[in-house]
C-alpha positions in Angstrom: 16.8 32.4 15.8 14.0 30.2 14.5 11.5 30.0 11.7 8.2 28.3 11.5 6.7 26.2 8.7 2.9 25.6 8.7 1.6 22.2 7.6 -2.1 22.0 6.7 -2.6 18.2 7.3 -6.3 18.0 6.5 -8.3 19.0 3.5 -11.6 18.7 5.5 -13.5 21.9 5.9 -14.5 21.1 9.5 -11.1 21.7 11.0 -8.5 24.4 10.3 -5.7 23.2 12.6 -2.2 23.9 11.3 0.5 22.4 13.6 3.7 24.3 13.4 7.2 22.9 12.9 10.2 24.5 14.4 13.8 24.6 13.0 16.4 25.8 15.4 19.3 27.0 13.3 21.8 26.5 16.2 20.7 23.0 17.1 18.5 20.1 16.2 15.5 20.1 13.8 12.0 18.9 14.5 10.0 18.5 11.3 6.3 17.4 11.3 3.9 16.5 14.1 3.5 13.4 16.3 0.8 11.0 15.2 -1.0 11.5 18.5 -1.5 15.2 17.6 -3.5 14.4 14.5 -7.2 15.1 14.5 -9.4 12.0 14.9 -13.1 11.3 15.0 -16.1 11.1 12.6 -16.6 13.4 9.7 -20.0 14.8 10.5 -20.3 16.2 7.0 -20.6 12.6 5.8 -22.9 11.3 8.6 -26.1 9.4 7.6 -28.9 7.6 9.3 -28.7 3.9 8.3 -31.8 2.6 10.3 -34.6 3.9 12.6 -36.6 2.3 15.4 -39.8 3.9 16.9 -41.2 3.5 20.5 -38.9 0.8 21.9 -38.7 -0.3 25.5 -35.5 -1.0 27.6 -35.3 -1.9 31.3 -33.0 -0.6 34.0 -31.9 -1.1 37.6 -29.6 0.9 39.9 -29.4 3.6 42.6 -29.0 7.3 42.8 -25.4 7.2 41.5 -25.4 4.4 38.8 -28.1 3.1 36.5 -27.6 -0.2 34.6 -29.6 -0.8 31.4 -30.7 -3.8 29.5 -31.1 -2.1 26.2 -33.5 -2.8 23.4 -30.4 -2.9 21.2 -26.9 -3.6 22.5 -25.5 -0.8 20.3 -27.2 1.8 22.6 -24.6 1.0 25.3 -22.0 3.3 23.6 -24.1 6.3 24.7 -24.2 5.4 28.4 -21.7 8.1 29.4 -24.1 10.8 28.2 -27.0 9.8 30.4 -27.5 10.7 34.0 -28.5 8.1 36.6 -32.3 7.7 36.9 -33.8 8.8 40.3 -37.3 9.7 41.3 -36.4 13.4 41.1 -35.5 13.2 37.4 -37.5 10.3 36.2 -40.0 12.5 34.4 -37.3 14.3 32.4 -36.5 13.1 28.8 -32.8 12.6 28.2 -31.2 12.9 24.7 -27.9 11.3 23.9 -27.1 13.3 20.8 -25.0 11.7 18.1 -22.4 9.3 19.6 -19.8 7.5 17.4 -17.3 4.8 17.9 -14.8 3.2 15.4 -16.3 0.6 13.1 -13.7 -0.2 10.4 -10.0 0.3 11.2 -6.6 -0.2 9.6 -2.9 0.2 10.4 -0.8 3.0 8.8 2.9 2.8 9.6 2.1 1.0 12.8 -0.7 3.4 13.9 -4.3 2.5 14.3 -6.6 4.5 12.0 -10.4 4.5 11.8 -11.8 4.5 8.3 -15.6 4.3 9.1 -17.4 5.2 12.3 -20.7 3.8 13.5 -23.1 5.7 15.9 -26.3 6.0 17.8 -28.8 8.8 18.6 -31.8 8.3 20.9 -33.9 9.6 23.8 -35.1 7.9 27.0 -38.0 8.7 29.4 -38.7 6.6 32.5 -42.2 5.1 32.1 -42.1 2.9 35.3 -39.9 3.1 38.4 -40.1 0.7 41.3 -38.3 1.3 44.6 -36.4 -1.8 45.8 -35.4 -0.2 49.1 -32.1 1.0 50.3 -32.1 3.7 47.6 -32.3 1.1 44.8 -34.7 1.3 41.8 -35.7 -0.7 38.7 -38.1 0.0 35.9 -38.5 0.6 32.2 -37.7 3.5 29.8 -39.3 4.4 26.5 -37.3 5.5 23.5 -39.5 7.4 21.1 -36.8 7.5 18.3 -33.7 5.3 18.0 -31.4 6.2 15.1 -28.4 4.1 13.9 -25.7 6.2 12.3 -22.7 5.9 10.0 -20.0 8.5 9.2 -16.7 8.8 7.4 -13.4 9.7 9.2 -11.3 12.7 10.0 -8.5 10.3 11.0 -5.2 10.5 9.2 -5.2 8.6 5.9 -2.1 10.0 4.2 -2.2 13.8 4.5 0.8 14.9 6.6 4.3 14.3 8.0 5.0 13.2 11.5 8.0 12.8 13.7 7.3 9.8 16.0 7.6 7.0 13.4 11.3 6.5 12.7 12.4 6.4 9.1 9.0 7.2 7.6 7.8 10.5 6.0 4.4 10.5 4.4 2.5 13.3 2.6 -0.5 13.5 0.3 1.4 15.4 -2.4 5.0 16.3 -2.9 6.1 18.9 -5.5 9.8 19.5 -6.3 10.2 22.8 -8.2 14.0 23.1 -8.6 16.8 20.9 -10.1 14.8 17.7 -9.8 14.2 14.9 -7.2 16.9 12.6 -6.0 16.3 9.1 -4.5 19.0 7.3 -2.7 19.2 3.8 -1.2 17.3 2.4 -4.2 16.9 -1.4 -3.6 17.1 -4.3 -6.1 13.9 -6.2 -5.1 11.5 -7.5 -7.8 9.5 -4.6 -9.2 5.7 -4.5 -9.3 5.7 -2.4 -12.5 7.5 0.4 -14.4 7.2 3.9 -13.0 6.7 6.8 -15.4 5.4 10.4 -15.2 2.6 12.3 -16.9 3.0 15.6 -18.9 2.5 17.6 -15.7 5.2 15.6 -13.8 2.9 13.3 -11.8 4.4 9.8 -11.2 2.3 7.0 -12.7 2.6 3.4 -13.8 3.1 2.5 -17.5 -0.6 2.0 -18.1 -1.6 0.5 -21.5 -5.4 0.0 -21.0 -7.5 0.2 -24.2 -10.1 2.1 -22.3 -7.7 5.0 -21.9 -6.7 5.2 -25.6 -8.1 6.7 -28.8 -7.0 7.1 -32.4 -5.7 3.6 -32.4 -4.0 2.6 -35.8 -1.6 -0.1 -36.9 2.1 0.7 -37.3 3.0 1.1 -40.9 6.4 0.7 -42.6 7.8 -0.7 -39.4 10.7 -2.5 -41.1 11.8 0.6 -43.1 11.8 2.6 -39.9 13.9 0.1 -38.1 16.4 0.0 -40.9 16.6 3.8 -40.7 17.5 3.9 -37.0 21.1 3.9 -35.9 22.1 2.4 -32.6 25.2 3.9 -30.9 27.5 3.5 -28.0 28.2 6.5 -25.8 29.1 8.0 -22.4 27.3 10.7 -20.5 29.2 14.0 -20.2 29.0 13.8 -16.4 30.6 10.3 -16.3 32.9 10.1 -19.4 35.0 7.3 -17.8 32.2 5.0 -16.8 31.3 1.9 -18.8 29.9 2.7 -22.2 26.2 2.5 -22.8 24.2 1.6 -25.9 21.1 3.4 -27.2 19.9 6.0 -29.7 20.2 9.7 -30.1 16.9 11.3 -29.5 17.2 14.0 -32.3 18.1 11.2 -34.8 15.1 9.1 -33.8 12.9 12.1 -34.0 13.6 12.3 -37.8 12.5 8.7 -38.3 9.9 7.8 -35.6 8.9 11.0 -33.8 6.3 9.0 -31.8 9.2 7.5 -29.8 10.6 10.9 -28.7 9.6 13.2 -25.9 10.8 16.5 -24.6 11.0 17.2 -20.8 8.9 20.3 -20.6 9.6 20.6 -16.9 13.2 21.4 -17.5 14.6 24.8 -18.6 16.8 23.1 -21.3 13.9 21.1 -22.7 16.1 18.0 -23.0 14.8 15.2 -25.3 14.4 11.6 -24.4 13.2 8.3 -25.9 10.4 6.0 -24.9 12.6 2.9 -25.2 9.9 0.5 -24.0 7.7 1.6 -27.0 10.4 0.4 -29.4 9.1 -3.1 -28.7 5.9 -2.6 -30.6 7.9 -1.3 -33.6 10.1 -4.4 -33.5 7.1 -6.7 -33.3 5.6 -5.2 -36.5 8.9 -5.2 -38.3 9.4 -9.0 -37.5 5.9 -9.7 -38.7 6.7 -7.9 -42.0 9.8 -10.1 -42.4 8.0 -13.3 -41.7 5.0 -12.6 -44.0 7.0 -10.9 -46.7 4.3 -8.2 -46.7 6.7 -5.3 -46.3 5.8 -1.9 -47.6 9.5 -1.1 -48.2 9.9 -0.3 -51.9 13.4 -1.6 -52.3 15.9 -3.6 -50.1 19.5 -4.1 -51.0 21.6 -6.9 -49.7 25.3 -6.1 -49.9 26.9 -9.5 -49.8 29.0 -11.9 -51.9 26.6 -14.8 -51.6 23.2 -15.7 -50.4 22.9 -18.9 -48.3 19.4 -20.3 -47.6 18.6 -23.2 -45.3 15.5 -24.0 -47.3 15.7 -25.9 -50.6 14.4 -23.0 -52.7 14.4 -19.3 -53.1 11.0 -18.0 -54.0 10.6 -14.7 -55.9 7.4 -12.6 -56.2 6.1 -14.0 -52.8 2.6 -12.8 -52.2 2.7 -11.2 -55.7 0.6 -11.7 -58.8 1.2 -12.7 -62.5 1.5 -9.0 -63.4 4.1 -8.3 -60.7 6.0 -11.4 -61.8 6.5 -10.2 -65.4 10.0 -9.1 -66.0 11.1 -10.4 -62.6 14.2 -12.5 -62.2 17.9 -12.2 -61.4 20.2 -9.4 -62.3 24.0 -9.4 -61.9 25.3 -5.8 -62.0 28.1 -5.1 -64.6 27.8 -8.7 -65.7 28.5 -8.0 -69.4 30.6 -4.9 -68.9 30.7 -1.9 -66.6 27.7 -0.4 -68.2 25.6 -3.5 -69.0 24.1 -6.0 -66.5 23.6 -9.7 -67.0 19.9 -10.5 -66.7 17.9 -13.7 -66.4 14.2 -12.8 -66.3 10.8 -14.1 -67.4 8.4 -12.8 -70.0 4.6 -12.5 -69.9 4.4 -16.2 -70.8 6.6 -17.2 -67.9 9.5 -18.1 -70.2 13.1 -17.4 -69.0 14.8 -14.7 -71.1 18.4 -13.7 -70.9 20.3 -10.8 -72.5 23.4 -12.9 -72.9 24.4 -16.4 -74.0 23.8 -19.4 -71.8 26.7 -21.8 -71.7 25.7 -25.0 -69.9 28.1 -27.9 -69.3 25.7 -29.9 -71.4 22.2 -29.4 -72.9 19.5 -32.0 -72.2 16.7 -31.8 -74.8 13.3 -32.9 -73.7 11.8 -35.9 -75.3 8.6 -35.4 -77.4 7.4 -36.5 -80.8 5.2 -34.0 -82.6 2.2 -35.6 -84.3 2.7 -33.4 -87.4 4.2 -30.2 -88.5 1.1 -28.4 -87.2 1.3 -29.9 -83.7 0.4 -27.1 -81.3 2.9 -28.1 -78.7 5.8 -25.7 -78.0 6.6 -22.2 -79.1 8.8 -20.7 -81.9 12.3 -22.0 -81.3 11.3 -25.0 -79.2 13.5 -28.0 -79.6 12.4 -31.6 -78.8 13.6 -35.1 -79.7 12.8 -38.8 -79.9 15.0 -41.7 -80.8 15.0 -41.0 -84.6 14.6 -37.2 -85.1 15.5 -33.8 -83.7 12.5 -31.4 -84.0 12.6 -27.6 -84.2 9.6 -25.2 -84.3 10.3 -22.4 -86.9 9.1 -18.8 -87.3 6.0 -20.1 -89.2 5.0 -22.1 -86.1 5.8 -25.3 -88.0 7.7 -28.3 -86.7 10.7 -29.2 -88.8 12.9 -32.3 -88.2 16.2 -33.8 -89.0 17.1 -37.5 -88.9 19.5 -38.7 -86.3 22.4 -40.9 -87.6 24.8 -43.1 -85.7 28.5 -42.5 -86.2 
């Protein structure tokens, strides 16, 4: 018992050959065709005249069996097999070569020589002078009214079929797997030339990122907030629960935060979801830029820690802010006074530090300044200054008052 599978190995309309493959259920299997069985030759649908010469002369010599030519153009020699030997009996007959082609540009495909472009010739000859040299030999000249130089594409194999005579190689123009998925074995570990992905219709492609293929380009916003909302996990696949654990994300969780990172395999019945892990890089880049610049759109960030340690010699608040955003800014210690009241150390609209509780320094150093009079404009209500004789305080009437310092 046997069955036959037809392979159409050419998309060219000039040929409709369909070599058959035979599978013998009781024995071996032959799948494909030998390379030697593939169609070769010029594609006449693509032929074109590249140059033309008019009324050219060539010379000849020979006998009744063979004629040797010295052609006007050496390329005319490829048509010699189409011409009959010149004799007195046929010297008045015009001979036409028709279109004759030979390989011009070739390449190797899996060890087989393939022609990519053919070159050709088409011309006529008529004997215009014939001289007998004796002994059945002749010489003379021939006239070619029109000499055409031709070019054509190829019908040669360039990647359209499967063959059996090249060990270990199977080649086809298009492979469609319609059930359960494709499996690749013997995958090597050589340096890769690029990442391999697939389009929405399942076609394999590289991970192209060319600006010319993109539209609706916009910057990523709130990158840091999105990163903080993602949860990395460790896991095992159901099929391999005892294998080494992996790390990653859960697609459904990521879809709630950054749906642009998630895809659904529409080619599967279960519509399983996946993550474009390589695209996470662009989100991380923008999040890092927000951290470095301080220009984060995150409304509020809480640090749950017992202390803050900075390598720099200062902590700067209201970075990239304005005077308006600085007002009422400062430091707050939750539950500082009691469980319902925080301890605060903030600034007012004049930039003065204001606290809602007492300040108990180890010592108080009063700045040195001598008001010129009680109406001296220096300082604010409650300001305290000193010199070597007096201690000065500015009262509610905005007047400086003083008390003399005494030794004891």
